[in-house]
C-alpha positions as CSV (number, residue, x, y, z in Angstrom):
1,M,-2.9,59.3,319.5
2,E,-2.0,57.4,316.3
3,C,-2.6,58.2,312.7
4,T,-2.5,55.6,309.9
5,V,-2.7,56.7,306.3
6,L,-4.5,53.9,304.5
7,A,-4.5,55.8,301.1
8,S,-3.5,59.2,299.9
9,G,-3.6,60.9,296.5
10,S,-5.9,61.4,293.5
11,S,-6.8,57.7,293.4
12,G,-8.3,57.7,296.9
13,N,-7.8,59.1,300.5
14,C,-8.5,57.4,303.8
15,M,-7.1,57.7,307.3
16,Y,-7.6,55.8,310.6
17,I,-7.0,57.8,313.8
18,R,-6.9,56.0,317.1
19,S,-6.6,56.8,320.8
20,G,-7.1,54.1,323.3
21,E,-10.3,52.2,322.5
22,S,-11.7,54.9,320.3
23,A,-11.1,55.5,316.6
24,L,-12.1,57.7,313.6
25,I,-12.0,57.1,309.9
26,L,-11.4,60.3,307.9
27,D,-12.5,60.1,304.3
28,A,-13.4,56.9,302.5
29,G,-12.0,57.4,299.0
30,L,-11.5,53.6,298.4
31,S,-14.1,50.9,298.1
32,K,-15.6,49.5,301.3
33,K,-13.9,46.2,300.6
34,E,-10.5,47.8,300.1
35,I,-10.7,49.9,303.2
36,I,-11.6,46.9,305.3
37,T,-8.8,45.0,303.7
38,R,-6.2,47.7,304.5
39,L,-7.5,48.1,308.0
40,S,-7.0,44.4,308.6
41,A,-3.6,44.3,306.9
42,S,-2.4,47.1,309.2
43,G,-3.9,45.5,312.3
44,K,-6.6,48.2,312.8
45,D,-9.9,47.4,314.4
46,P,-12.9,48.8,312.5
47,G,-15.1,47.8,315.4
48,I,-14.0,50.7,317.6
49,V,-14.6,53.4,315.0
50,D,-16.9,56.1,316.5
51,A,-17.3,58.3,313.4
52,I,-16.7,58.5,309.7
53,L,-15.6,62.1,308.8
54,L,-15.8,63.5,305.3
55,T,-13.8,66.5,304.3
56,H,-15.7,67.1,301.0
57,E,-17.7,65.4,298.4
58,H,-15.1,64.7,295.7
59,T,-15.0,61.0,294.6
60,D,-11.4,60.4,295.8
61,H,-12.6,61.1,299.3
62,V,-16.1,59.5,299.4
63,R,-16.0,56.6,297.0
64,G,-16.7,53.9,299.6
65,A,-18.3,56.2,302.3
66,E,-21.9,55.0,301.9
67,A,-21.2,51.3,301.9
68,L,-18.6,51.7,304.8
69,A,-21.1,53.6,306.9
70,R,-23.7,50.9,306.5
71,E,-21.1,48.2,307.2
72,L,-20.1,49.8,310.5
73,N,-23.6,51.1,311.3
74,L,-22.4,54.7,311.6
75,P,-23.7,58.0,310.2
76,L,-21.6,60.0,307.8
77,T,-20.3,63.2,309.4
78,G,-19.5,66.3,307.3
79,T,-20.6,69.9,306.8
80,G,-24.1,70.4,305.6
81,G,-22.9,71.4,302.2
82,T,-20.7,68.3,301.9
83,L,-23.4,65.9,302.9
84,T,-26.0,67.5,300.6
85,A,-23.7,67.4,297.6
86,F,-22.7,63.8,298.5
87,R,-26.3,62.7,298.8
88,S,-27.3,64.4,295.5
89,T,-25.1,62.0,293.5
90,R,-26.6,58.9,295.3
91,Q,-30.3,59.4,295.1
92,A,-30.8,56.0,293.5
93,I,-29.5,54.2,296.6
94,K,-32.6,52.9,298.5
95,K,-31.0,52.3,301.9
96,Q,-28.9,55.3,302.7
97,A,-26.7,55.8,305.7
98,P,-27.8,58.4,308.2
99,Q,-26.1,61.8,308.2
100,N,-24.6,63.8,311.0
101,P,-24.1,67.4,309.9
102,C,-21.4,69.5,311.5
103,R,-20.5,73.2,311.3
104,Y,-17.3,75.2,310.9
105,N,-15.6,76.1,314.2
106,T,-18.2,74.2,316.2
107,S,-16.8,71.3,318.2
108,F,-18.5,67.9,318.7
109,T,-17.6,64.7,320.5
110,A,-17.0,61.3,318.8
111,G,-15.9,58.7,321.3
112,E,-12.9,59.9,323.1
113,F,-12.2,62.7,320.6
114,V,-13.3,66.3,320.4
115,V,-13.5,67.3,316.7
116,T,-13.6,70.8,315.3
117,P,-14.2,71.4,311.5
118,F,-12.6,74.4,310.0
119,A,-13.0,76.1,306.5
120,V,-10.5,75.4,303.7
121,S,-10.4,76.8,300.2
122,H,-11.2,74.1,297.7
123,D,-13.6,73.8,294.7
124,A,-16.2,71.8,296.6
125,V,-19.5,72.9,298.2
126,E,-18.5,73.3,301.8
127,P,-15.1,71.7,302.3
128,C,-13.3,71.5,305.6
129,G,-10.3,70.4,307.5
130,Y,-10.5,68.8,311.0
131,S,-8.8,69.5,314.3
132,I,-9.0,66.3,316.3
133,R,-8.2,66.5,320.0
134,C,-7.9,63.7,322.6
135,G,-6.8,64.7,326.1
136,D,-3.7,67.0,325.7
137,L,-2.9,66.0,322.1
138,C,-4.2,67.5,318.9
139,L,-4.0,66.4,315.3
140,S,-5.1,68.7,312.5
141,I,-5.8,67.5,309.0
142,M,-5.9,69.7,305.9
143,T,-5.7,67.7,302.7
144,D,-7.4,69.8,300.0
145,T,-6.9,73.6,299.8
146,G,-5.5,76.1,297.4
147,I,-4.3,78.6,300.0
148,V,-3.4,78.7,303.6
149,T,-5.3,81.4,305.5
150,P,-4.5,82.9,309.0
151,H,-7.6,81.1,310.2
152,M,-6.3,77.8,309.1
153,M,-3.0,78.6,310.7
154,E,-4.7,79.1,314.0
155,Y,-5.8,75.5,314.0
156,L,-2.5,74.1,312.6
157,S,-0.4,76.0,315.1
158,A,-2.4,74.7,318.0
159,S,-1.7,71.1,317.0
160,D,1.0,68.6,318.0
161,G,0.9,67.0,314.6
162,I,-0.6,67.8,311.2
163,V,-1.5,66.0,308.0
164,L,-0.9,68.6,305.3
165,E,-1.4,68.6,301.5
166,S,1.7,68.8,299.4
167,N,0.0,68.1,296.1
168,H,2.3,69.1,293.3
169,C,5.7,70.3,292.2
170,P,5.2,73.6,290.4
171,E,7.8,72.7,287.8
172,M,6.4,69.2,287.1
173,L,2.9,70.7,286.8
174,A,4.0,73.4,284.4
175,H,5.7,70.9,282.1
176,G,3.4,68.0,282.7
177,P,0.7,66.4,280.5
178,Y,-2.4,68.1,282.0
179,P,-4.4,70.5,279.8
180,E,-4.0,74.2,280.7
181,Y,-7.4,74.6,282.2
182,L,-6.7,71.8,284.7
183,K,-3.3,73.3,285.5
184,R,-5.0,76.6,286.3
185,R,-7.5,74.8,288.5
186,I,-4.8,73.0,290.5
187,R,-2.8,76.2,290.9
188,G,-5.8,78.3,291.8
189,K,-7.0,79.5,295.2
190,T,-9.5,76.8,295.4
191,G,-7.2,74.1,294.0
192,H,-4.3,72.3,295.7
193,L,-1.2,73.3,297.7
194,S,2.1,73.0,295.9
195,N,5.3,71.6,297.6
196,T,6.5,75.2,298.0
197,M,3.3,76.4,299.7
198,A,3.3,73.4,302.0
199,A,6.9,74.0,302.8
200,D,6.2,77.7,303.6
201,C,3.4,76.6,305.9
202,I,5.6,74.1,307.8
203,R,8.4,76.7,308.1
204,D,5.9,79.1,309.7
205,L,4.8,76.4,312.1
206,K,8.2,75.2,313.3
207,G,8.5,75.3,317.0
208,S,4.7,74.6,317.3
209,I,4.3,71.1,315.9
210,G,6.2,67.9,316.4
211,T,4.9,65.7,313.5
212,V,4.1,66.4,309.9
213,I,2.7,64.0,307.4
214,L,2.7,65.3,303.8
215,S,-0.3,64.0,301.9
216,H,-2.4,64.1,298.8
217,L,0.6,64.0,296.5
218,S,-0.2,63.9,292.8
219,E,1.0,60.7,291.0
220,I,1.6,62.7,287.8
221,N,2.9,66.1,289.1
222,N,4.9,65.2,292.1
223,T,7.1,62.6,293.8
224,P,7.6,61.8,297.5
225,K,11.3,62.7,297.2
226,R,10.5,66.2,295.9
227,A,7.8,66.8,298.5
228,F,10.0,65.7,301.3
229,A,13.0,67.7,300.0
230,S,11.0,70.9,299.7
231,S,9.8,70.8,303.3
232,Q,13.2,69.6,304.6
233,E,14.8,72.6,303.0
234,A,12.3,75.0,304.5
235,L,12.8,73.6,308.0
236,G,16.6,73.8,307.8
237,L,18.3,73.1,311.1
238,D,14.9,72.7,312.8
239,M,14.4,69.5,310.8
240,S,15.8,67.5,313.7
241,Y,12.9,68.6,315.9
242,I,10.1,67.5,313.6
243,D,9.1,64.0,312.6
244,L,8.5,64.6,308.8
245,R,6.8,61.8,306.8
246,V,5.3,61.5,303.3
247,A,2.2,59.6,302.5
248,A,3.1,58.2,299.1
249,P,0.3,58.2,296.5
250,G,-2.0,55.2,296.7
251,I,-0.1,53.2,299.2
252,G,-0.4,55.1,302.5
253,C,2.5,56.2,304.6
254,S,5.8,55.8,302.8
255,C,7.5,54.8,306.1
256,L,6.6,51.1,305.4
257,S,3.0,52.0,306.1
258,K,3.7,52.3,309.8
259,T,1.3,54.1,312.1
260,I,2.5,57.5,313.1
261,K,2.3,58.4,316.8
262,I,1.3,61.9,317.6
263,G,2.8,63.2,320.9
């Protein structure tokens, strides 16, 4: 299984996950044109995509979803709450893409993948993370949540690789330019994980997972160096057993935009 981060951060989020001749797109927070351009630039084939998965309805995750779904002739897959909230903002669109609702903790098949949505804690209608399994390998993605619950940890610990939010440095957020109400929202239980919280999560998972991609970094309140250092410190000597990467804001995986192999 391979995971390519095409975009990550508050400006837009999009991932391409492939195994064999089957692929998924997770979130479409860029324009359709930009997503297709980045797929082409990274040598990824949009023609083998079996599903477009949405984690929630915020613009940085769905900006190009409608147009991309029509381009690829695919339905949009997400929880019922996500799809309803997404559609409510696009009522003026005459030709809308079909919808494929999914439910928490209920698996469905998309091409060669078995996908299971799970609940996260974010200020959206019915947000989710996804556990994506193909054969013996499993990748779990959790990009927007204010806390990590035992239920989330069950999915993460059963994975070979994870894409995990490491949104902000607490110190940078506290002393940064955001108004106080926005700082409270980001720090809250339905906000975003800090570097410290992501690092604690990874520390608790060491021994279970082999690959970690830190994602959804704030361009204002974080840096790739700070996010990496926080998780590196939490892993300690176990760092040598985990392939730790950072998806830098806006430009995808910081490791020269290379595809990350899971397993």
